[in-house]
Each structure stands twice: as C-alpha cells, then as structure tokens.
PAZAPA-4460 file (N, C-alpha, C; in steps of 0.05 Angstrom, whole numbers, plus 32768, in hexadecimal, padded with zeros to 4 digits):
% residues 279
    n_x    n_y    n_z   ca_x   ca_y   ca_z    c_x    c_y    c_z   seq   type   mol
   7E65   8A93   82B5   7E55   8A87   82CA   7E5E   8A6A   82CD     1      M     A
   7E65   8A62   82E5   7E70   8A47   82E9   7E59   8A34   82EC     2      T     A
   7E60   8A1A   82EA   7E4C   8A04   82ED   7E40   8A04   8309     3      A     A
   7E51   8A0A   831D   7E48   8A0A   8338   7E33   8A20   833C     4      A     A
   7E37   8A38   8330   7E24   8A4D   8333   7E0A   8A46   8326     5      T     A
   7E0B   8A3B   830E   7DF3   8A32   8300   7DE4   8A1E   830F     6      T     A
   7DF2   8A0A   831B   7DE5   89F6   832B   7DD8   8A01   8343     7      S     A
   7DE5   8A15   8351   7DD9   8A22   8368   7DC0   8A30   8362     8      G     A
   7DC0   8A3F   834B   7DA7   8A4D   8343   7D91   8A3A   833C     9      R     A
   7D98   8A24   832F   7D83   8A10   8329   7D76   8A04   8342    10      T     A
   7D87   89FF   8356   7D7C   89F4   836F   7D6A   8A09   837C    11      V     A
   7D72   8A23   837C   7D62   8A37   8389   7D47   8A3B   837A    12      R     A
   7D46   8A34   8361   7D2D   8A37   8352   7D1C   8A1E   8355    13      I     A
   7D29   8A07   8352   7D1A   89EE   8352   7D0E   89E7   836E    14      V     A
   7D1E   89ED   8383   7D14   89E6   839E   7CFB   89F4   83A5    15      R     A
   7CF9   8A0F   83A2   7CDF   8A1C   83A8   7CC8   8A12   8396    16      P     A
   7CCF   8A0C   837D   7CBA   8A03   836B   7CAE   89E8   8375    17      A     A
   7CC0   89D6   837E   7CB6   89BC   8388   7CA6   89C0   83A1    18      I     A
   7CAF   89D1   83B3   7CA1   89D6   83CC   7C85   89E2   83C6    19      L     A
   7C84   89F5   83B2   7C6B   8A01   83AB   7C58   89EC   839F    20      L     A
   7C63   89DA   8390   7C52   89C4   8384   7C46   89B3   839B    21      L     A
   7C55   89AC   83AE   7C4B   899C   83C5   7C36   89AC   83D5    22      F     A
   7C3A   89C6   83D8   7C27   89D7   83E6   7C0C   89D7   83D7    23      V     A
   7C0E   89DA   83BC   7BF5   89DA   83AC   7BE7   89BF   83AE    24      L     A
   7BF6   89AA   83AD   7BEA   898F   83AF   7BDC   898C   83CA    25      L     A
   7BE9   8996   83DE   7BDD   8994   83F9   7BC4   89A5   83FC    26      F     A
   7BC3   89BC   83EF   7BAD   89CF   83F2   7B96   89C8   83DF    27      L     A
   7B99   89B7   83CC   7B84   89B1   83B9   7B6B   89A6   83C7    28      M     A
   7B6E   8992   83D9   7B55   8989   83E7   7B49   899E   83F9    29      P     A
   7B5A   89B0   8405   7B4F   89C5   8415   7B3F   89D9   8404    30      V     A
   7B48   89DE   83EC   7B39   89EF   83DA   7B1E   89E3   83D3    31      Y     A
   7B1D   89CA   83CD   7B04   89BC   83C7   7AF1   89BD   83DF    32      V     A
   7AFC   89B8   83F7   7AEB   89BA   840F   7ADF   89D5   8413    33      L     A
   7AF0   89E9   8410   7AE7   8A05   8416   7AD3   8A0E   8401    34      L     A
   7AD9   8A09   83E7   7AC7   8A12   83D2   7AAC   8A04   83D4    35      V     A
   7AAC   89EA   83D8   7A93   89DA   83D8   7A82   89E2   83F1    36      T     A
   7A8F   89E9   8407   7A80   89F0   841F   7A6F   8A09   841B    37      S     A
   7A77   8A1A   8409   7A68   8A33   8404   7A55   8A32   83EC    38      F     A
   7A51   8A1A   83E2   7A3F   8A16   83CB   7A23   8A0F   83D6    39      K     A
   7A0E   8A18   83C8   79F3   8A0E   83CF   79F1   89F0   83C8    40      P     A
   79DE   89E3   83D3   79DC   89C6   83CF   79DB   89BD   83B2    41      L     A
   79CD   89CC   83A1   79CA   89C4   8385   79E4   89C7   8376    42      Q     A
   79F7   89D7   837F   7A11   89DA   8372   7A26   89C8   837D    43      E     A
   7A22   89BD   8395   7A36   89AD   83A2   7A36   8991   8396    44      A     A
   7A45   898E   8381   7A46   8975   8372   7A63   896E   836C    45      D     A
   7A6B   8954   836F   7A87   894D   8369   7A91   8954   834D    46      P     A
   7A7E   8955   833A   7A86   895C   831F   7A8F   8978   831B    47      G     A
   7A86   898A   832D   7A8E   89A6   832C   7A9D   89AF   8345    48      S     A
   7AAC   899C   8351   7ABA   89A2   836A   7ACE   89B8   8368    49      A     A
   7ADA   89BB   8350   7AEF   89D0   834D   7AE4   89EB   8346    50      W     A
   7ACA   89ED   833F   7ABE   8A06   8337   7AB7   8A17   8350    51      N     A
   7ABB   8A31   834D   7AB1   8A43   8362   7A93   8A44   8362    52      L     A
   7A86   8A48   8379   7A69   8A49   8379   7A5F   8A62   836A    53      P     A
   7A49   8A5E   835B   7A3D   8A75   834E   7A2E   8A86   8362    54      S     A
   7A25   8A7A   8378   7A18   8A88   838E   7A23   8A7E   83A8    55      H     A
   7A31   8A90   83B6   7A3E   8A88   83CF   7A28   8A85   83E5    56      W     A
   7A28   8A6F   83F3   7A14   8A69   8407   7A21   8A5E   8420    57      S     A
   7A16   8A65   8437   7A20   8A5A   8450   7A0C   8A46   845C    58      T     A
   79FA   8A3C   844B   79E7   8A28   8455   79F5   8A0F   845E    59      S     A
   7A0A   8A07   8450   7A18   89EF   8458   7A26   89F2   8473    60      G     A
   7A31   8A0A   8478   7A3D   8A10   8492   7A29   8A10   84A8    61      W     A
   7A11   8A1C   84A3   79FC   8A1D   84B8   79F3   8A00   84BF    62      S     A
   79EF   89F0   84AB   79E6   89D5   84B0   79FC   89C5   84BE    63      A     A
   7A15   89C9   84B6   7A2B   89BA   84C3   7A2E   89C3   84E0    64      A     A
   7A2B   89DC   84E5   7A2D   89E6   8501   7A17   89DA   8513    65      W     A
   79FF   89D9   8509   79E9   89CD   8519   79EE   89B0   851D    66      E     A
   79F9   89A2   850A   79FE   8985   850D   7A15   897F   8520    67      T     A
   7A2A   898F   851E   7A43   8989   852D   7A45   8997   8548    68      L     A
   7A33   89AA   854E   7A36   89BA   8566   7A37   89A8   857F    69      R     A
   7A26   8994   8583   7A29   8983   859B   7A44   8975   859C    70      P     A
   7A4D   896B   8585   7A67   895E   8584   7A7E   8971   8589    71      G     A
   7A7C   8989   857F   7A91   899D   8585   7A93   89A3   85A2    72      L     A
   7A7C   89A6   85AF   7A7C   89AB   85CC   7A88   8994   85DB    73      E     A
   7A82   897B   85D3   7A8D   8964   85E1   7AAC   8962   85DC    74      N     A
   7AB4   8968   85C4   7AD1   8967   85BD   7AE0   897C   85CE    75      S     A
   7AD5   8994   85D1   7AE2   89A8   85E1   7AE5   899E   85FE    76      V     A
   7AD0   8993   8609   7AD1   8989   8625   7AE6   8973   8627    77      K     A
   7AE7   8961   8614   7AFA   894A   8615   7B16   8954   8612    78      I     A
   7B1B   8963   85FC   7B36   896B   85F5   7B43   897E   8609    79      A     A
   7B33   8992   8612   7B3F   89A6   8624   7B45   8999   8640    80      V     A
   7B31   898C   864B   7B35   8981   8666   7B4A   896A   8665    81      S     A
   7B48   8959   8651   7B5B   8943   864F   7B77   894C   864A    82      G     A
   7B7B   8961   863A   7B96   896C   8636   7BA2   8977   864F    83      S     A
   7B92   8986   865E   7B9D   8992   8677   7BA4   897C   868B    84      L     A
   7B93   8968   868F   7B99   8953   86A2   7BB2   8943   8699    85      I     A
   7BB3   893D   867F   7BCA   892E   8675   7BE4   893E   8679    86      S     A
   7BE3   8958   8674   7BFB   8968   8677   7C05   8969   8694    87      A     A
   7BF2   896C   86A7   7BF9   896D   86C4   7C05   8952   86CC    88      V     A
   7BF8   893C   86C5   7C02   8922   86CD   7C1D   891C   86C0    89      L     A
   7C20   8923   86A6   7C39   891F   8699   7C50   892F   86A5    90      G     A
   7C49   8948   86AD   7C5D   8959   86BA   7C67   894D   86D4    91      S     A
   7C55   8943   86E5   7C5C   8937   86FE   7C6D   891E   86FA    92      L     A
   7C64   890D   86E8   7C72   88F4   86E2   7C8E   88FA   86D8    93      N     A
   7C90   890C   86C4   7CAA   8913   86B9   7CBD   891F   86CD    94      G     A
   7CB2   892F   86DF   7CC3   893C   86F4   7CCF   8927   8707    95      Y     A
   7CBE   8914   870F   7CC8   88FF   8721   7CDD   88EE   8713    96      V     A
   7CD7   88E6   86FB   7CE9   88D4   86EC   7D03   88E2   86E4    97      L     A
   7D03   88FC   86E1   7D1B   890A   86D9   7D2C   8914   86F0    98      A     A
   7D1F   891E   8706   7D2E   892C   871A   7D2D   891F   8736    99      K     A
   7D1A   890D   873B   7D19   88FF   8755   7D1B   88E2   8750   100      W     A
   7D34   88D9   874A   7D39   88BE   8743   7D33   88AB   875A   101      R     A
   7D29   8894   8755   7D23   8880   8769   7D2B   8864   875D   102      F     A
   7D2F   8850   876E   7D36   8836   8763   7D20   882B   8750   103      P     A
   7D29   8824   8738   7D17   881A   8724   7D0B   882F   8713   104      G     A
   7D15   8848   8714   7D0A   885E   8704   7D0C   8858   86E7   105      A     A
   7D23   884D   86DE   7D26   8847   86C1   7D12   8832   86B8   106      D     A
   7D0D   881E   86C9   7CF9   8809   86C2   7CDD   8815   86BF   107      A     A
   7CD7   8827   86D2   7CBC   8834   86D1   7CB9   8845   86B8   108      V     A
   7CCF   8854   86B1   7CCE   8864   8699   7CCB   8853   8680   109      F     A
   7CD8   883C   8680   7CD6   8829   8669   7CB9   881F   8667   110      T     A
   7CAC   881A   867D   7C90   8811   867C   7C7E   8827   8671   111      L     A
   7C84   8840   8679   7C75   8857   866E   7C78   8858   8650   112      F     A
   7C91   8854   8646   7C96   8855   8629   7C88   883E   861B   113      L     A
   7C87   8827   8628   7C7A   8810   861C   7C5C   8816   8617   114      F     A
   7C50   8826   8628   7C34   882D   8624   7C2E   883D   860B   115      G     A
   7C43   884A   8600   7C3F   8859   85E7   7C3B   8847   85CF   116      M     A
   7C44   882E   85D1   7C43   881D   85BA   7C2C   8809   85BB   117      F     A
   7C1A   880C   85CE   7C03   87FB   85D0   7BED   8807   85BF   118      I     A
   7BE4   87F9   85AA   7BCF   8805   8599   7BB4   8807   85A7   119      P     A
   7BA4   881A   859E   7B8A   881E   85AA   7B79   8804   85AA   120      Y     A
   7B7B   87F5   8593   7B6A   87DE   8590   7B70   87C9   85A5   121      Q     A
   7B89   87C8   85AF   7B91   87B3   85C2   7B85   87B7   85DE   122      A     A
   7B7E   87D0   85E4   7B73   87D6   85FF   7B55   87DD   85FE   123      V     A
   7B49   87DC   85E7   7B2E   87E6   85E4   7B1A   87D5   85F5   124      M     A
   7B1B   87BB   85F3   7B08   87AA   8601   7B0C   87AC   8620   125      I     A
   7B24   87A8   862A   7B27   87AB   8647   7B21   87C7   8651   126      P     A
   7B27   87DB   8641   7B21   87F7   8649   7B03   87FB   864A   127      L     A
   7AF5   87F0   8637   7AD7   87F2   8637   7ACC   87E4   864F   128      A     A
   7AD7   87CD   8656   7ACD   87BF   866E   7AD3   87CF   8688   129      G     A
   7AEB   87DB   8689   7AF2   87EB   86A1   7ADF   8803   86A3   130      L     A
   7ADB   8811   868D   7AC9   8829   868F   7AAC   8821   8695   131      L     A
   7AA4   8809   868C   7A89   8800   8692   7A87   87FA   86B0   132      T     A
   7A9B   87EE   86BC   7A9B   87E9   86D9   7A9B   8803   86E9   133      D     A
   7AA9   8817   86DE   7AAA   8831   86EB   7A92   8843   86E5   134      M     A
   7A7F   8838   86D4   7A67   8847   86CC   7A6F   8861   86BD   135      E     A
   7A84   8860   86AD   7A8D   8877   869E   7A8B   8873   8680   136      L     A
   7A84   885B   8677   7A82   8857   865A   7A6B   8868   864F   137      V     A
   7A70   8874   8638   7A5C   8884   862B   7A5A   88A0   8636   138      G     A
   7A6E   88A9   8646   7A6E   88C3   8653   7A87   88D3   864A   139      T     A
   7A85   88ED   864D   7A9C   88FF   8648   7AB3   88F8   865B   140      I     A
   7AAD   88F3   8674   7AC2   88ED   8688   7AD0   88D3   8680   141      R     A
   7AC2   88BF   8676   7ACE   88A7   866E   7AE2   88AB   8657   142      G     A
   7ADA   88BB   8643   7AEB   88C0   862D   7B04   88D0   8635   143      L     A
   7B00   88E3   8647   7B17   88F2   8652   7B2A   88E0   8660   144      V     A
   7B20   88CE   8671   7B31   88BC   8680   7B40   88AA   866D   145      L     A
   7B33   889F   8658   7B41   888E   8645   7B58   889C   8637   146      A     A
   7B53   88B5   862E   7B68   88C4   8621   7B7E   88CC   8633   147      H     A
   7B78   88D3   864C   7B8D   88DB   865F   7B9F   88C3   8665   148      V     A
   7B93   88AC   866B   7BA3   8894   8671   7BB4   888D   8659   149      V     A
   7BA9   888D   8642   7BB8   8885   862A   7BCD   889A   8623   150      Y     A
   7BC9   88B3   862B   7BDC   88C8   8625   7BF3   88CC   8639   151      G     A
   7BF1   88BE   8650   7C05   88C1   8665   7C21   88BA   865B   152      I     A
   7C25   88A5   864B   7C41   889E   8643   7C4E   88B4   8632   153      P     A
   7C41   88BF   861E   7C4D   88D3   860D   7C51   88ED   861D   154      I     A
   7C3E   88F4   862E   7C41   890C   863E   7C59   890A   8652   155      C     A
   7C5B   88F2   865E   7C72   88ED   8670   7C8C   88EF   8661   156      T     A
   7C8D   88E4   8649   7CA6   88E5   8639   7CAD   8902   8633   157      L     A
   7C9A   8912   862A   7CA0   892E   8623   7CAB   893D   863B   158      I     A
   7C9E   893B   8652   7CA6   894A   8669   7CC0   893F   8675   159      F     A
   7CC4   8925   8675   7CDC   8919   867F   7CF4   8923   866F   160      R     A
   7CF2   8922   8655   7D08   892B   8644   7D0E   8949   8647   161      N     A
   7CF9   8958   864D   7CFD   8975   8651   7D0A   897A   866C   162      Y     A
   7D00   896D   8681   7D0B   8972   869B   7D28   8968   869F   163      Y     A
   7D30   8956   868E   7D4C   894D   868F   7D5F   8965   8689   164      V     A
   7D55   8978   8679   7D66   898F   8671   7D69   89A3   8688   165      T     A
   7D58   89A2   869D   7D5B   89B4   86B3   7D73   89AD   86C4   166      I     A
   7D85   89BF   86CA   7D9D   89B9   86D9   7D97   89AC   86F4   167      P     A
   7DA5   8997   86FA   7DA1   898A   8714   7DA8   899C   872B   168      D     A
   7DBA   89AF   8726   7DC2   89C1   873B   7DAB   89D1   8747   169      E     A
   7D97   89D8   8736   7D80   89E6   8740   7D70   89D5   8753   170      L     A
   7D6D   89BB   874C   7D5E   89A9   875E   7D6D   89A5   8778   171      I     A
   7D87   89A2   8776   7D97   899E   878E   7D96   89B6   87A0   172      E     A
   7D97   89CE   8794   7D96   89E7   87A4   7D7B   89E9   87B2   173      A     A
   7D66   89E1   87A5   7D4B   89E1   87B2   7D4A   89CE   87CA   174      A     A
   7D57   89B7   87C6   7D58   89A3   87DC   7D67   89AE   87F4   175      R     A
   7D7E   89BB   87EE   7D8E   89C6   8803   7D7F   89DB   8813   176      V     A
   7D6E   89EA   8805   7D5E   89FF   8812   7D46   89F3   8821   177      D     A
   7D43   89D9   881F   7D2E   89CC   882E   7D14   89C7   881F   178      G     A
   7D14   89CC   8805   7CFC   89C7   87F5   7CF8   89A9   87EF   179      A     A
   7CE0   89A0   87F2   7CDA   8984   87EC   7CD4   8980   87CF   180      G     A
   7CCA   8968   87C8   7CC4   8962   87AD   7CB0   8974   87A0   181      M     A
   7C99   8978   87AD   7C84   8989   87A1   7C8C   89A6   87A1   182      L     A
   7C99   89AF   87B7   7CA2   89CB   87B8   7CB6   89D1   87A2   183      R     A
   7CC8   89BF   879D   7CDC   89C3   8787   7CCE   89C3   876C   184      T     A
   7CBB   89B2   8769   7CAC   89B1   874F   7C9D   89CB   874B   185      Y     A
   7C8F   89D5   8760   7C7F   89ED   875D   7C90   8A06   8759   186      W     A
   7CA6   8A08   8766   7CB6   8A21   8766   7CCC   8A21   8751   187      S     A
   7CD7   8A0A   874B   7CEE   8A09   8738   7CE7   89FE   871D   188      I     A
   7CD9   89E8   871C   7CD4   89D9   8703   7CBD   89E4   86F4   189      V     A
   7CA6   89E8   8701   7C8E   89F0   86F3   7C91   8A0B   86E5   190      L     A
   7C9E   8A1F   86F1   7CA0   8A39   86E2   7CAF   8A37   86C8   191      P     A
   7CC0   8A23   86C4   7CCF   8A21   86AA   7CC3   8A0B   8698   192      V     A
   7CAB   8A02   869E   7CA0   89EB   868F   7C8E   89F3   8678   193      S     A
   7C8C   8A0D   8672   7C79   8A16   865D   7C7E   8A08   8642   194      A     A
   7C97   8A06   8638   7C9A   89F8   861E   7C90   89DC   861E   195      P     A
   7C95   89CC   8633   7C8C   89B1   8634   7C6D   89B0   8636   196      A     A
   7C61   89C2   8645   7C44   89C3   8647   7C38   89CA   862C   197      F     A
   7C45   89DC   861D   7C3A   89E3   8602   7C3A   89CB   85F0   198      A     A
   7C50   89BB   85F0   7C51   89A4   85DF   7C3C   898F   85E7   199      V     A
   7C3A   898A   8601   7C27   8976   860A   7C0A   897E   8605   200      T     A
   7C04   8997   860B   7BE8   89A0   8607   7BE0   899F   85EA   201      L     A
   7BF2   89A8   85D8   7BEB   89A7   85BB   7BE9   898A   85B2   202      I     A
   7BFB   8979   85BA   7BFB   895D   85B2   7BE1   894F   85BB   203      W     A
   7BDB   8952   85D5   7BC4   8944   85E0   7BAA   8950   85D5   204      Q     A
   7BA8   896A   85D3   7B90   8976   85C8   7B8B   896C   85AC   205      F     A
   7B9F   896B   859B   7B9C   8961   8580   7B93   8944   857F   206      T     A
   7BA0   8933   8590   7B9A   8917   8591   7B7D   8912   859A   207      S     A
   7B75   8920   85AE   7B5A   891C   85B9   7B45   8927   85A6   208      M     A
   7B4B   893E   859A   7B37   894A   8587   7B33   8938   856F   209      W     A
   7B48   892C   8565   7B46   891B   854D   7B3F   88FE   8552   210      N     A
   7B3C   88F7   856B   7B36   88DB   8571   7B1B   88D2   8567   211      D     A
   7B1A   88BA   855C   7B01   88AF   8553   7AFC   8894   8560   212      F     A
   7B11   8884   8563   7B0D   8868   856D   7B02   8867   8589   213      L     A
   7B0F   8875   859C   7B06   8876   85B7   7AE9   8881   85B8   214      F     A
   7AE4   8896   85A8   7ACB   88A3   85A9   7AB4   8891   85A0   215      A     A
   7AB8   8883   858A   7AA2   8873   8580   7A9F   8859   8590   216      V     A
   7AB5   884F   859C   7AB4   8836   85AB   7AAB   883A   85C8   217      F     A
   7AB4   8850   85D4   7AAF   8854   85F1   7A9A   8869   85F6   218      L     A
   7A93   8878   85E1   7A80   888E   85E5   7A63   8886   85E0   219      G     A
   7A52   889A   85E1   7A35   8896   85DC   7A2B   88AF   85CD   220      A     A
   7A13   88AF   85C2   7A0A   88C6   85B3   7A0C   88E0   85C3   221      P     A
   7A08   88E0   85DD   7A0A   88F8   85ED   7A27   8902   85F1   222      D     A
   7A3A   88F0   85EE   7A56   88F7   85F3   7A67   88F5   85DA   223      S     A
   7A5B   88F1   85C3   7A6A   88EF   85AA   7A78   8909   85A4   224      W     A
   7A92   8909   859E   7AA0   8921   8595   7A9B   8928   8578   225      P     A
   7AA8   893C   856F   7AA3   8946   8554   7AAB   8932   853E   226      V     A
   7ABF   8921   8543   7AC8   890E   852F   7AB2   88FA   8528   227      T     A
   7AA4   88F1   853D   7A8E   88DE   8538   7A77   88EC   852A   228      V     A
   7A70   8904   8533   7A5B   8914   8526   7A62   8919   8508   229      M     A
   7A7B   891F   8503   7A84   8924   84E7   7A80   890A   84D6   230      L     A
   7A87   88F4   84E1   7A84   88DB   84D3   7A66   88D5   84CD   231      N     A
   7A55   88DD   84DF   7A38   88D8   84DB   7A2C   88EA   84C6   232      N     A
   7A39   8900   84BF   7A2E   8911   84AA   7A32   8905   848E   233      T     A
   7A42   88F0   848C   7A47   88E4   8472   7A2E   88D8   8466   234      A     A
   7A1B   88D0   8476   7A02   88C5   846C   79EA   88D5   8473   235      G     A
   79EE   88F0   8477   79D9   8901   8480   79C5   8908   846A   236      S     A
   79CC   8905   8451   79BA   890D   843C   79A7   88F7   8433   237      G     A
   798E   88FA   8437   797A   88E5   8430   7975   88E4   8412   238      A     A
   7973   88FB   8405   796E   88FB   83E8   7988   8901   83D8   239      V     A
   7996   8915   83E0   79AF   891C   83D3   79C5   891F   83E8   240      A     A
   79DD   8919   83E0   79F3   891C   83F2   79F9   8939   83F6   241      V     A
   79FA   8943   840E   79FD   895F   8414   7A1B   8965   8416   242      Q     A
   7A28   8967   83FF   7A45   896B   83FE   7A4D   8985   840C   243      Y     A
   7A3D   899A   8408   7A44   89B4   8414   7A45   89B2   8432   244      N     A
   7A31   89A4   843E   7A30   89A1   845B   7A48   898F   8464   245      Q     A
   7A4E   897A   8456   7A63   8968   845E   7A7E   8976   845D   246      Q     A
   7A83   8986   8448   7A9C   8995   8446   7A9F   89AA   845C   247      M     A
   7A89   89B8   8461   7A89   89CC   8477   7A8E   89BE   8492   248      A     A
   7A82   89A7   8495   7A85   8998   84AF   7AA2   898F   84B2   249      A     A
   7AAF   8987   849C   7ACB   897E   849E   7ADD   8996   84A6   250      A     A
   7AD7   89AD   849A   7AE7   89C5   84A1   7AE2   89CE   84BE   251      L     A
   7AC9   89CD   84C7   7AC3   89D4   84E2   7AD1   89C2   84F6   252      L     A
   7AD1   89A8   84F0   7ADE   8995   8502   7AFC   8998   8504   253      A     A
   7B08   89A2   84EE   7B25   89A4   84EE   7B2F   89BF   84F6   254      S     A
   7B1E   89D3   84F8   7B27   89EE   84FE   7B35   89F1   8519   255      L     A
   7B2A   89E5   852F   7B38   89E8   8549   7B55   89DF   8549   256      P     A
   7B5A   89C7   853E   7B76   89BD   853E   7B87   89CE   852B   257      T     A
   7B7B   89D7   8515   7B8A   89E9   8503   7B92   8A03   8510   258      L     A
   7B7F   8A0E   851F   7B85   8A27   852D   7B9A   8A23   8543   259      L     A
   7B98   8A0C   8550   7BAC   8A07   8565   7BC8   8A06   855A   260      V     A
   7BCC   89F9   8543   7BE6   89F8   8537   7BEF   8A12   852B   261      Y     A
   7BDC   8A22   8520   7BE3   8A3C   8515   7BEC   8A4F   852B   262      L     A
   7BDD   8A4F   8541   7BE2   8A62   8556   7BF9   8A59   8569   263      L     A
   7BFB   8A3F   856E   7C0E   8A34   8581   7C23   8A23   8576   264      L     A
   7C25   8A21   855B   7C38   8A0F   854E   7C55   8A16   8555   265      G     A
   7C5B   8A30   8558   7C77   8A37   855E   7C7E   8A2E   857A   266      R     A
   7C6B   8A2F   858D   7C71   8A26   85A8   7C75   8A07   85A8   267      F     A
   7C66   89FA   8596   7C69   89DD   8594   7C85   89D5   858C   268      F     A
   7C90   89E3   8577   7CAB   89DD   856D   7CC0   89E5   8582   269      M     A
   7CBC   89FC   858F   7CCF   8A04   85A4   7CD0   89F1   85BB   270      R     A
   7CB8   89E7   85C2   7CB7   89D3   85D8   7CC5   89B9   85D2   271      G     A
   7CC1   89B0   85B9   7CCF   8998   85B0   7CED   899B   85B1   272      L     A
   7CF6   89B2   85A6   7D13   89B6   85A6   7D1F   89BB   85C1   273      M     A
   7D0E   89C6   85D4   7D18   89CC   85EE   7D20   89B3   85FD   274      A     A
   7D12   899D   85F7   7D18   8984   8604   7D29   8971   85F4   275      G     A
   7D33   897B   85DD   7D42   8969   85CC   7D5F   8967   85D4   276      A     A
   7D6A   897B   85E1   7D86   897C   85E9   7D88   897F   8607   277      L     A
   7D9C   8973   8613   7DA1   8976   862F   7DB7   898A   8634   278      K     A
   7DB3   899B   8648   7DC8   89AE   864F   7DC0   89CA   8648   279      G     A
***
C-alpha cells in the first residue's frame, strides 16, 4: 500500500467525520428546543435541558400558538404580499436595465446598488416621518411598503443579472415583429423568468419574515409580526419562566422559513446559478 493510497483513505474518513461533527454541533440547540418544548412546565428547567421528558406534553405548543397566532397572521400578510410586489418591481426594473438600454442606465443601476449598502438604522427616522405623513405608520401596509422599497435594490440586481443571460437576438426579433417594451416583456422575458422569481421570492420572504427592527420601530401592537411577539414571550412568565412555551414559540416562528428552504431550496440554488454566467 503506497503512501498516496493511505493518505487518500485517511482523507475520505476524516472529512465525513469532521462534517458529521459540525452537523451535530449545529443540531444540538435544535435538540434542546424540541425536547424542552414537549416538556410540562415543572420539567422545563435549564438544569435538565438535555433530558427527555418523562411525560410528553403539548401544553407549551398550545400556549405558544395562542400567543403567536396574531403575529403569525401579520407575518404572512407582510411576507407574502411584500415578496410578490418586490419580485414584480424587481423584474420590471431588471428588464429595463438589462434589455432596454437608455442614456444613464449604468448610473441608475449604480444608484440601485448603492441602496443595498444603506443600513436600516440610517433611514429609520426619515422613513418613520414619511410613513407618519402618509398615515401608514403602525399598519401592515406601512410595513409592506418599507420592506418593498428597501428590497428593490437586491431584487433589481437579481433580475438584471439574470436577464443579461437572455440572448439579445430574441429581443431584437420581437422588436422586428413590432412588439413594444411591455409586449416583449410579457411574451418573451416573463415566461423564462421562473428561476429569478424563485430566488427573489425566497430571499424577500425570508428577510421580511425574520425582520424585527422595522416591525418594532414602525409597527404597532395590531400590526406586530411574529418576531416581535416572540420577543415578548421572553418575559411572559410571572412566577416561573415558561421555558416550554418559549421553546415551542421559537420553533413555531422559524418553521415557515425552514419549510421554504426545505421545499424550495433547490430552486433557490438553480436560480442563483442561472444568473451567474452569461451566454
């Protein structure tokens, strides 16, 4: 047996072992969350976090559902509507910047990209003032508007990079046939835009669902999403900390984004790769 063969076998053994170790480290908090969420209140104690419950109970899940249900409904309204609007606007912007060039298009695209690097905190006060003047502060519509406006740069970038890969000959052929800008978009570009829409929808849905800063700063109790409701459960126990309810609430709040990536993750990767290369 040569040294090269021995080294190759060692690599094949060590590499999966290291990956398995990282997987276990990653799943340890998930195990604690899941086990604690099914414990009755008297067993949900940090000192016995690793122990399986002696009596499996769904009381923590029931209490968490009742607490988070209004926030879950608000999050669905914000994330679904905001994602769809962001995707449509990003698609139109990307189409114009990629296939209908106009004087100053590069400068406009640069300004769009600049918007990606503006932190939330820098626009929070003027954004709150704007929404107040529009009588949208503390409403679902106001939160959707804030997320859509802030998401336009990244959505435009995704679609623009994807539409660059569409052959210019198709656009020119549509022009020769007499199709205008919107007709070309509807008949030629939109039917092949599924990968870019998948990436944008998943990205925006996840961002909006996990948002906390906009929600707590621009929202109100009636429009608070699940992230704010989840934060409020941290002090929900008057006599004893209800760890089982808090763990169940954390899992409930994270399930939608987890399911999105499990069910649509392959489309997300395909969409990213589809716009990575031109030609």
